[in-house]
C-alpha positions, -999 to +999 in steps of 0.1 A: -302+499-468-276+516-480-239+518-467-216+548-470-179+547-468-157+571-439-127+581-454-098+590-427-078+617-435-039+600-430-008+598-453+002+562-467+033+560-451+017+563-416-007+543-424+020+512-436+039+517-407+007+513-384+001+484-406+029+464-411+036+462-370+039+427-352+007+404-352+009+394-322+007+438-314-023+435-330-042+415-317-031+433-278-044+461-290-076+448-303-079+430-264-072+463-255-097+482-274-123+452-260-116+464-224-119+497-229-151+489-240-164+472-206-163+439-214-153+413-190-155+378-214-132+382-243-120+352-265-092+352-292-095+320-323-064+314-346-087+298-371-069+270-383-072+253-421-072+218-429-032+223-431-030+236-396-024+265-409-038+301-396-064+312-418-081+341-398-081+357-361-112+360-346-118+385-314-156+384-293-163+406-265-193+414-246-187+452-246-204+480-253-197+476-286-186+507-310-210+540-303-226+546-336-235+580-328-196+586-327-183+565-351-169+592-371-148+607-343-144+567-335-127+560-368-122+586-388-100+612-366-068+591-358-049+607-330-078+624-315-101+590-306-128+597-282-115+573-254-089+602-249-117+627-244-137+597-217-112+586-196-131+556-180-152+530-195-185+525-185-177+500-154-153+527-141-118+514-149-094+538-166-094+532-206-062+523-223-061+533-257-061+573-269-053+580-303-075+550-323-041+536-343-055+495-332-079+497-362-052+508-384-028+481-367-051+452-374-043+456-412-015+435-398-033+403-397-046+400-424-057+419-460-092+426-451-105+436-417-146+435-406-157+446-372-200+433-360-206+455-333-239+456-313-244+488-288-252+491-253-287+506-274-291+480-299-276+491-329-261+459-355-239+473-378-208+465-399-171+483-401-154+469-430-119+475-446-092+463-467-059+467-468-060+479-504-079+513-494-069+512-457-080+551-456-116+542-464-139+517-441-171+508-454-201+515-426-232+493-426-269+510-417-276+501-381-301+479-373-324+473-344-317+443-320-320+434-282-296+449-263-286+422-244-265+407-275-245+437-269-205+433-279-183+435-308-169+403-330-139+410-352-123+393-378-093+392-398-094+371-435-068+368-463-041+363-439-015+345-464-006+381-478+005+391-444+046+396-441+051+384-407+034+353-394+011+351-367+024+332-338+021+303-328-010+295-301+012+291-275+035+321-283+000+344-278-009+328-247+025+338-228+020+376-246-017+377-235-005+360-200+023+387-195+008+421-214-029+411-194-018+402-168-027+429-138-062+436-155-070+396-148-055+390-118-068+424-101-107+422-117-120+385-110-150+394-132-129+394-162-119+365-181-098+358-210-092+334-234-075+316-263-100+295-279-119+284-254-089+282-230-086+305-202-058+329-202-053+327-162-020+343-153-022+330-115-014+293-128+017+306-147+030+330-119+063+308-104+064+339-081+058+376-073+067+408-057+054+437-052+075+475-043+066+505-040+101+528-045+105+564-045+126+579-070+135+618-076+107+613-108+081+600-080+063+572-063+071+542-086+050+506-083+070+481-092+057+444-094+081+416-110+060+387-116+088+354-124+070+328-150+069+289-143+078+285-181+085+306-218+116+328-226+103+366-223+125+392-205+106+423-205+093+455-186+056+472-192+052+503-188+018+510-170-006+541-157-015+548-122-042+523-130-014+493-132-028+494-173-001+482-194+010+512-222+038+500-236+064+470-233+104+464-241+127+438-240+154+438-210+186+429-215+189+412-176+210+382-172+184+353-152+176+318-156+138+326-155+114+344-178+106+377-160+082+410-163+086+442-147+053+461-144+062+497-137+033+521-124+035+558-120+015+587-126+045+600-150+031+577-178-007+590-172+010+630-173+027+616-210-008+604-219-024+636-207+000+658-229-006+634-262+030+627-265+041+609-293+055+575-272+062+571-240+097+561-248+097+599-256+091+610-221+116+629-200+134+607-169+123+576-190+160+560-182+160+567-150+132+546-143+147+518-160+174+518-144+152+520-107+137+489-122+160+471-135+184+477-105+149+457-079+141+433-105+176+422-106+179+419-066+146+404-067+156+379-093+188+368-075+172+364-043+144+339-061+170+324-075+189+312-044+160+303-025+151+278-060+182+267-061+185+259-020+149+241-021+162+219-055+196+212-037+176+203-004+154+181-023+188+157-037+204+160-006+170+143+008+174+119-016+206+107-011+223+116-046+237+146-033+277+136-044+295+158-009+290+144+024+312+173+044+307+210+044+333+232+025+368+243+044+381+272+027+371+300+007+378+276-027+355+248-015+333+275-006+331+289-040+334+257-058+304+245-037+283+272-045+285+272-083+281+232-082+249+240-061+241+267-089+242+244-114+231+214-104+200+237-096+200+252-127+202+213-150+176+197-123+152+227-129+159+228-170+166+202-183+136+177-177+157+141-186+178+152-158+149+156-130+131+129-139+159+102-143+161+072-116+177+079-088+211+058-099+218+081-133+209+114-109+241+101-085+258+095-112+250+126-130+260+148-099+290+128-097+296+136-133+289+169-128+311+176-099+341+165-112+338+189-142+334+219-121+365+207-103+389+196-133+369+208-164+338+230-165+341+228-200+329+191-201+296+197-182+281+205-221+289+172-233+285+153-203+247+166-207+246+163-238+254+128-242+239+114-216+205+132-216+204+149-250+204+188-238+198+211-261+223+236-276+203+263-258+200+249-227+243+241-219+248+274-232+228+288-202+246+266-182+280+285-196+263+322-191+260+309-153+296+295-153+309+330-168+284+349-145+307+334-112+342+335-099+342+297-105+369+296-135+389+321-128+391+308-087+390+272-094+424+279-123+440+299-092+433+278-067+444+249-090+470+264-098+483+276-062+473+241-053+498+225-080+527+250-075+527+250-037+526+210-041+557+212-064+578+231-039+572+207-009+583+181-040+611+205-044+625+209-012+625+172-006+647+166-040+671+189-029+670+193+002+663+160+025+688+133+028+667+108+014+666+123-020+693+147-027+720+124-027+708+106-051+691+128-079+715+137-112+716+176-116+711+173-157+691+146-162+663+146-138+664+184-118+675+200-149+640+185-165+622+193-137+632+230-130+625+235-169+590+222-163+583+255-136+599+286-146+574+302-130+597+291-094+622+319-106+595+351-112+560+356-130+573+367-157+601+339-170+597+311-197+614+288-210+638+300-239+663+277-245+681+244-222+711+233-221+729+244-254+764+260-255+767+297-254+766+305-290+727+290-290+723+312-256+735+339-277+715+333-308+683+328-290+682+361-271+699+382-300+664+365-317+645+383-290+658+413-295+656+420-332+621+405-335+625+391-373+650+417-386+681+402-408+703+372-393+731+382-379+753+355-378+770+352-342+809+337-344+818+315-315+847+297-308+835+265-299+864+252-284+860+283-262+831+277-253+826+244-250+821+241-219+803+268-213+772+256-206+745+269-186+716+242-178+688+270-183+680+303-200+648+318-193+637+342-211+614+372-200+576+375-215+576+414-208+595+444-213+603+467-185+593+500-179+620+514-194+614+489-223+645+472-223+640+428-223+651+418-193+665+380-193+672+361-163+702+326-169+701+301-143+733+277-135+716+243-113+740+227-095+737+193-080+717+198-045+750+180-027+776+206-046+782+236-021+789+269-048+826+273-040+850+299-055+846+275-090+809+281-091+815+318-087+841+317-115+816+297-140+788+320-133+809+353-135+825+341-173+787+338-185+780+373-175+810+387-187+810+371-224+772+380-225+778+413-216+808+421-239+793+405-267+786+428-298+754+415-306+735+426-277+723+458-270+739+468-233+712+502-237+681+475-246+693+445-226+691+440-188+709+404-171+702+385-140+722+358-136+724+331-110+737+301-100+719+276-076+730+248-053+718+241-018+752+250-001+772+278-003+810+282+009+815+303+036+839+326+021+817+335-008+787+342+011+813+366+045+833+379+011+817+386-018+777+386-014+758+416-007+740+415+023+716+442+022+675+441+018+681+449-018+715+430-027+713+401-008+733+373-024+741+393-051+778+393-060+792+429-074+798+437-111+811+463-132+783+465-158+750+485-146+728+463-174+741+434-153+734+411-119+748+381-105+732+363-076+742+334-059+714+314-040+708+285-021+679+259-034+664+271+008+663+304-012+651+300-041+621+279-020+614+308+005+617+335-022+585+311-040+569+302-011+570+349+000+551+357-040+526+332-030+523+339+006+488+360+001+470+336-021+481+304-002+462+319+026+438+336+011+427+304-002+437+285+028+453+258+009+486+236+025+509+212+005+525+183+028+557+167+020+540+132+008+517+158-018+546+177-031+563+135-041+531+122-055+530+157-078+561+150-091+556+117-099+521+124-116+547+151-137+573+136-138+569+099-140+599+084-153+624+106-139+611+103-103+601+067-109+647+061-113+647+084-080+628+065-061+649+036-073+681+044-061+665+061-035+652+027-024+688+011-030+706+033-010+681+021+021+685-016+012+723-010+023+721-019+053+756-010+072+759-032+099+798-033+094+823-017+074+835-045+047+803-061+045+790-065+003+758-063+001+743-071-035+779-074-048+788-039-041+807-030-006+780-004+012+800+029+002+803+019-034+767+011-036+762+043-023+785+057-043+771+042-077+737+049-066+747+085-068+768+083-099+768+110-120+797+108-141+780+107-175+767+145-165 
């Protein structure tokens, strides 16, 4: 019996576009064709060669076959498939395809394709095609056969010339599960297998949510399926019968693979209108937004629930590193992020979840320490201890990025450190046991220069403990920003003793584009600010304001002199009393302010700036916390201060004139706080 050729009227470009689709899309399309033929059993096979490579793709089904009488329409007319008129198959299920593009997509699987079919009337015949002559199909003459063997077998061969690789068996099983989940779950008679292994979406589903959403575009049936494994994050556009018609990737942050199935009559209407593509449908972006927002909530709820179960399991096992409930916002959020990270690690890093109990105990304590102190260390811990992949570690960091942990912990630690610093500073400048033994230049100065925020958030250390010419050079360099160098002639003899302890340069411009600088003279805590100190700070201000190298229109200055006490005559007669000029000395310059402050006022100002965060984060700092902070940050300085403090304590004033350790009591106290070298 002779065969005949069937030629399709189609441009080469159109064929090339269809034949260059991804192989997995072609397989999916051919499986849909099998379902449309009324098949209840479909088997996809990747036939491997001796080297483990795929040499052919086979798809067999028990459907109604390809009707020979309508073959001219079925294979010969692209865009007007018989299924577009038929609407439902022999089982009464709505058709999926309607354009007849599947046969050309098959060329992405191999250079030669063949369909061998037996119809419900018992006609057996073969359809063959070659990519090189894609417009023509060879149709054999039908022969009669037992109709009980109805169905179609498809094979694609010579796949070595296919530009895109055939998917792995695992990847294909994953795609078949997600694409045909609704069909397989909704129709128990239907069976789909891959190389003989049943595709059972139910076994792969971790969670499923079905919700009907009312939208401006009509009723939307949204199914969100969270899978147990895989990487897919996708959305399927389905018709009203829940047949997946098209799909797309979704950019939605999630720790779990998921598929969103959006079923709406609007898809049927688009198909009925013979629209070129569902993604061209009006209102699609609104439908996508509604579905994705709903899925985001489902995923968030599932993540929280799953994480809670993992954490409860860790507690029951006795490896959870916290024993008491969190207190305050920082602890609450830190604990929440620890739980999220622990749940993520135990659900994705098998080496951790399957590790012995003592190893899990250690891991969680290392994790706690990393989160509370240095979140970036978590990746190093997981990589070195358990061989976690870069992708797993990247996922963990993405989880952290989606929380407020990094910023909150950084803020919490910053606030905690500052509160401790203020507590410690209060002790060494105001308490009797410390203030008499602290040295101004070599100790107090060195401590303050590392904590310049106490004068204001915008200041950073410029120059420290330099003669005034260095101070002027510093400010000139800031103003000129790399312009030609201008030498500043300074009478060294005149200024030799004009040494402000700290010069703090502003890190920002004022709204009027001026630069603000702060000059601070720290006085020994035991020194009261008298006329001498007032005169000294006024001299600083006068020399700077009269220097020709500073543009008065672009530069503003704030000068401070700070100690524990202010002479009553200075306070009563010279310092401002109002809320805006409290503690300010009068000056004749508009670009300069001079303040006289006590340590108590400075500390109170700093506490006031931090009051909101302190209360919000529910943080407190004690005297001991403050001294401990200073001892850790300034060990050498605090060791000397503590030694002199202890020396002073050892002197017992039983009666005047008794020598202790070779010194008279008053002399010992004096030498303990000796500042003759200052």
